Backbone as CSV, one residue per row, in Angstrom:
resi,resn,N_x,N_y,N_z,CA_x,CA_y,CA_z,C_x,C_y,C_z
1,UNK,-2.864,3.345,-5.375,-2.432,4.137,-4.248,-2.366,3.250,-3.007
2,UNK,-1.525,2.253,-2.988,-1.387,1.380,-1.824,-0.830,2.180,-0.654
3,UNK,-1.377,1.941,0.501,-1.019,2.694,1.701,-0.482,1.776,2.783
4,UNK,0.092,2.376,3.787,0.517,1.646,4.976,-0.584,1.645,6.035
5,UNK,-1.454,2.665,5.997,-2.579,2.756,6.930,-3.633,3.673,6.331
6,UNK,-4.831,3.660,6.906,-5.892,4.538,6.440,-6.844,4.838,7.585
7,UNK,-7.641,5.893,7.415,-8.582,6.332,8.435,-9.937,5.683,8.171
8,UNK,-10.534,5.151,9.214,-11.882,4.610,9.122,-12.728,5.345,10.156
9,UNK,-13.628,6.189,9.675,-14.455,6.998,10.562,-15.411,6.114,11.368
10,UNK,-15.771,6.594,12.549,-16.687,5.834,13.396,-18.038,5.629,12.714
11,UNK,-18.491,6.591,11.930,-19.782,6.433,11.239,-19.737,5.255,10.264
12,UNK,-18.591,5.014,9.633,-18.463,3.871,8.741,-18.496,2.581,9.548
13,UNK,-17.802,2.605,10.661,-17.811,1.431,11.539,-19.235,1.123,11.999
14,UNK,-19.976,2.159,12.371,-21.354,1.955,12.830,-22.209,1.317,11.745
15,UNK,-22.028,1.742,10.504,-22.784,1.150,9.395,-22.358,-0.300,9.166
16,UNK,-21.061,-0.537,9.166,-20.544,-1.890,8.945,-20.972,-2.818,10.075
17,UNK,-21.033,-2.305,11.293,-21.399,-3.114,12.456,-22.817,-3.674,12.347
18,UNK,-23.654,-3.045,11.554,-25.032,-3.513,11.391,-25.154,-4.670,10.401
19,UNK,-24.072,-4.967,9.700,-24.078,-6.102,8.773,-24.019,-7.411,9.552
20,UNK,-24.517,-8.499,8.965,-24.329,-9.820,9.586,-22.832,-10.127,9.710
21,UNK,-22.465,-10.944,10.678,-21.056,-11.234,10.971,-20.257,-11.630,9.730
22,UNK,-20.804,-12.526,8.921,-20.073,-12.986,7.737,-19.770,-11.821,6.795
23,UNK,-20.735,-10.928,6.616,-20.547,-9.812,5.695,-19.596,-8.753,6.251
24,UNK,-19.579,-8.595,7.568,-18.633,-7.643,8.180,-17.210,-8.010,7.811
25,UNK,-16.878,-9.264,8.042,-15.492,-9.678,7.787,-15.160,-9.611,6.302
26,UNK,-16.113,-9.939,5.442,-15.882,-9.856,4.001,-15.648,-8.403,3.598
27,UNK,-16.479,-7.487,4.115,-16.350,-6.081,3.760,-15.016,-5.511,4.234
28,UNK,-14.643,-5.797,5.466,-13.369,-5.304,5.996,-12.202,-5.860,5.186
29,UNK,-12.279,-7.132,4.809,-11.214,-7.727,3.989,-11.136,-7.036,2.624
30,UNK,-12.297,-6.749,2.019,-12.315,-6.041,0.735,-11.703,-4.646,0.875
31,UNK,-12.082,-3.964,1.928,-11.583,-2.612,2.168,-10.063,-2.615,2.350
32,UNK,-9.574,-3.521,3.158,-8.120,-3.595,3.381,-7.381,-3.993,2.110
33,UNK,-7.938,-4.940,1.365,-7.313,-5.335,0.100,-7.240,-4.160,-0.866
34,UNK,-8.291,-3.360,-0.894,-8.328,-2.192,-1.774,-7.302,-1.148,-1.334
35,UNK,-7.274,-0.838,-0.052,-6.409,0.226,0.440,-4.933,-0.178,0.468
36,UNK,-4.653,-1.415,0.851,-3.257,-1.832,1.010,-2.659,-2.474,-0.241
37,UNK,-3.503,-3.065,-1.087,-2.996,-3.809,-2.246,-3.545,-3.323,-3.586
38,UNK,-4.298,-2.230,-3.574,-4.903,-1.686,-4.803,-5.761,-2.713,-5.543
39,UNK,-6.392,-3.610,-4.818,-7.213,-4.649,-5.435,-8.675,-4.212,-5.446
40,UNK,-9.246,-4.091,-6.645,-10.653,-3.723,-6.777,-11.528,-4.900,-6.325
41,UNK,-12.523,-4.639,-5.489,-13.373,-5.731,-5.003,-14.366,-6.210,-6.054
42,UNK,-14.766,-7.443,-5.923,-15.833,-8.007,-6.748,-17.032,-8.232,-5.838
43,UNK,-18.180,-7.760,-6.278,-19.383,-7.862,-5.458,-20.337,-8.929,-5.977
44,UNK,-19.862,-9.794,-6.848,-20.727,-10.828,-7.416,-21.319,-11.734,-6.348
45,UNK,-20.512,-12.146,-5.400,-20.987,-13.068,-4.365,-21.816,-12.355,-3.297
46,UNK,-21.501,-11.073,-3.033,-22.193,-10.309,-1.989,-22.608,-8.945,-2.557
47,UNK,-23.625,-8.887,-3.413,-23.996,-7.618,-4.060,-24.419,-6.520,-3.086
48,UNK,-24.945,-6.867,-1.933,-25.372,-5.852,-0.959,-24.185,-5.004,-0.492
49,UNK,-22.990,-5.570,-0.506,-21.818,-4.832,-0.054,-21.457,-3.699,-1.001
50,UNK,-21.924,-3.772,-2.217,-21.672,-2.696,-3.169,-22.250,-1.377,-2.668
51,UNK,-23.403,-1.420,-2.042,-24.027,-0.207,-1.492,-23.172,0.393,-0.385
52,UNK,-22.691,-0.439,0.509,-21.823,0.048,1.580,-20.538,0.628,0.996
53,UNK,-20.010,-0.048,0.001,-18.781,0.397,-0.654,-18.954,1.790,-1.232
54,UNK,-20.062,1.992,-1.933,-20.320,3.285,-2.563,-20.435,4.414,-1.545
55,UNK,-20.853,4.102,-0.341,-20.962,5.116,0.712,-19.632,5.399,1.399
56,UNK,-18.842,4.370,1.622,-17.633,4.486,2.436,-16.410,4.950,1.639
57,UNK,-16.184,4.384,0.473,-14.938,4.612,-0.258,-14.660,6.069,-0.610
58,UNK,-15.618,6.851,-1.091,-15.280,8.240,-1.428,-14.719,9.026,-0.239
59,UNK,-15.275,8.813,0.935,-14.797,9.562,2.104,-13.468,9.014,2.620
60,UNK,-13.278,7.711,2.556,-11.992,7.127,2.968,-10.887,7.675,2.067
61,UNK,-11.146,7.723,0.764,-10.148,8.252,-0.164,-9.924,9.750,0.051
62,UNK,-10.980,10.498,0.353,-10.831,11.928,0.619,-10.007,12.159,1.892
63,UNK,-10.250,11.360,2.919,-9.457,11.475,4.158,-7.985,11.207,3.878
64,UNK,-7.718,10.187,3.081,-6.326,9.850,2.761,-5.667,10.935,1.916
65,UNK,-6.413,11.526,0.987,-5.861,12.604,0.166,-5.550,13.818,1.035
66,UNK,-6.429,14.138,1.966,-6.187,15.269,2.865,-4.948,15.030,3.718
67,UNK,-4.822,13.811,4.201,-3.654,13.492,5.024,-2.375,13.581,4.197
68,UNK,-2.428,13.090,2.965,-1.255,13.154,2.092,-0.887,14.602,1.792
69,UNK,-1.894,15.421,1.473,-1.641,16.829,1.194,-1.104,17.553,2.423
70,UNK,-1.602,17.211,3.593,-1.135,17.833,4.832,0.283,17.442,5.190
71,UNK,0.740,16.304,4.700,2.095,15.852,5.031,3.162,16.652,4.305
72,UNK,2.745,17.451,3.333,3.702,18.271,2.591,4.079,19.533,3.363
73,UNK,3.436,19.747,4.466,3.714,20.957,5.241,2.599,21.958,5.028
74,UNK,2.717,23.049,5.671,1.698,24.072,5.546,2.205,25.264,4.759
75,UNK,1.655,26.343,5.095,2.033,27.582,4.453,3.508,27.883,4.775
76,UNK,4.241,28.418,3.822,5.639,28.765,4.094,5.730,29.790,5.222
77,UNK,6.763,29.668,6.037,6.953,30.608,7.138,7.323,31.978,6.616
78,UNK,6.814,32.984,7.311,7.156,34.361,6.945,8.565,34.664,7.439
79,UNK,9.258,35.397,6.640,10.609,35.810,7.032,10.495,37.246,7.546
80,UNK,10.847,37.428,8.812,10.795,38.762,9.419,12.039,39.546,9.069
81,UNK,11.846,40.760,8.577,12.994,41.594,8.229,13.057,42.795,9.116
Protein backbone atom coordinates (compact mmCIF):
# COMPACT_ATOMS: atom_id res chain seq x y z
CA UNK A 1 0.00 0.00 0.00
CA UNK A 2 2.52 2.64 -1.10
CA UNK A 3 1.26 6.14 -0.42
CA UNK A 4 2.03 9.69 -1.43
CA UNK A 5 1.69 10.92 2.17
CA UNK A 6 0.67 9.71 5.62
CA UNK A 7 -0.43 11.06 9.00
CA UNK A 8 2.00 11.08 11.90
CA UNK A 9 0.28 11.90 15.18
CA UNK A 10 1.99 14.22 17.64
CA UNK A 11 2.02 11.45 20.27
CA UNK A 12 4.16 9.34 17.92
CA UNK A 13 6.47 12.26 17.35
CA UNK A 14 6.78 12.77 21.11
CA UNK A 15 7.79 9.13 21.57
CA UNK A 16 10.24 9.22 18.67
CA UNK A 17 11.72 12.49 19.95
CA UNK A 18 12.89 10.70 23.10
CA UNK A 19 15.13 8.39 21.06
CA UNK A 20 18.83 9.21 20.65
CA UNK A 21 19.52 11.27 17.51
CA UNK A 22 20.92 8.35 15.51
CA UNK A 23 17.88 6.20 16.24
CA UNK A 24 15.41 8.98 15.41
CA UNK A 25 16.69 9.30 11.89
CA UNK A 26 16.84 5.52 11.43
CA UNK A 27 13.26 5.11 12.66
CA UNK A 28 11.90 7.91 10.46
CA UNK A 29 13.73 6.45 7.45
CA UNK A 30 12.24 3.00 8.20
CA UNK A 31 8.78 4.49 8.56
CA UNK A 32 9.01 6.42 5.30
CA UNK A 33 10.43 3.41 3.46
CA UNK A 34 7.54 1.31 4.73
CA UNK A 35 4.82 3.83 3.90
CA UNK A 36 6.15 5.09 0.56
CA UNK A 37 7.93 2.00 -0.81
CA UNK A 38 6.21 -0.95 0.95
CA UNK A 39 9.59 -1.99 2.36
CA UNK A 40 9.41 -4.04 5.56
CA UNK A 41 12.02 -2.84 8.07
CA UNK A 42 14.73 -5.01 9.55
CA UNK A 43 15.41 -4.50 13.23
CA UNK A 44 18.55 -6.64 13.44
CA UNK A 45 20.87 -3.67 13.83
CA UNK A 46 18.51 -1.65 16.09
CA UNK A 47 16.23 -4.11 17.97
CA UNK A 48 14.90 -1.40 20.32
CA UNK A 49 13.14 0.21 17.35
CA UNK A 50 10.94 -2.85 17.03
CA UNK A 51 9.09 -1.75 20.18
CA UNK A 52 8.43 1.71 18.78
CA UNK A 53 7.36 0.16 15.49
CA UNK A 54 4.83 -2.09 17.20
CA UNK A 55 3.28 0.94 18.90
CA UNK A 56 3.21 3.34 15.95
CA UNK A 57 2.41 1.27 12.85
CA UNK A 58 -1.08 -0.02 13.74
CA UNK A 59 -2.38 3.51 14.31
CA UNK A 60 -0.60 4.99 11.28
CA UNK A 61 -2.19 2.29 9.12
CA UNK A 62 -5.60 2.84 10.75
CA UNK A 63 -5.37 6.60 10.08
CA UNK A 64 -4.52 5.92 6.44
CA UNK A 65 -7.37 3.43 6.07
CA UNK A 66 -9.83 5.94 7.53
CA UNK A 67 -8.59 8.62 5.18
CA UNK A 68 -8.88 6.27 2.20
CA UNK A 69 -12.40 5.23 3.20
CA UNK A 70 -13.39 8.88 3.70
CA UNK A 71 -12.17 9.79 0.23
CA UNK A 72 -14.95 7.69 -1.28
CA UNK A 73 -17.49 10.23 -0.14
CA UNK A 74 -20.08 10.04 2.54
CA UNK A 75 -23.60 8.98 2.77
CA UNK A 76 -25.56 9.36 -0.48
CA UNK A 77 -27.57 12.57 -0.68
CA UNK A 78 -31.27 12.35 -0.09
CA UNK A 79 -33.45 13.13 -3.03
CA UNK A 80 -36.30 15.45 -2.06
CA UNK A 81 -39.58 14.69 -3.77
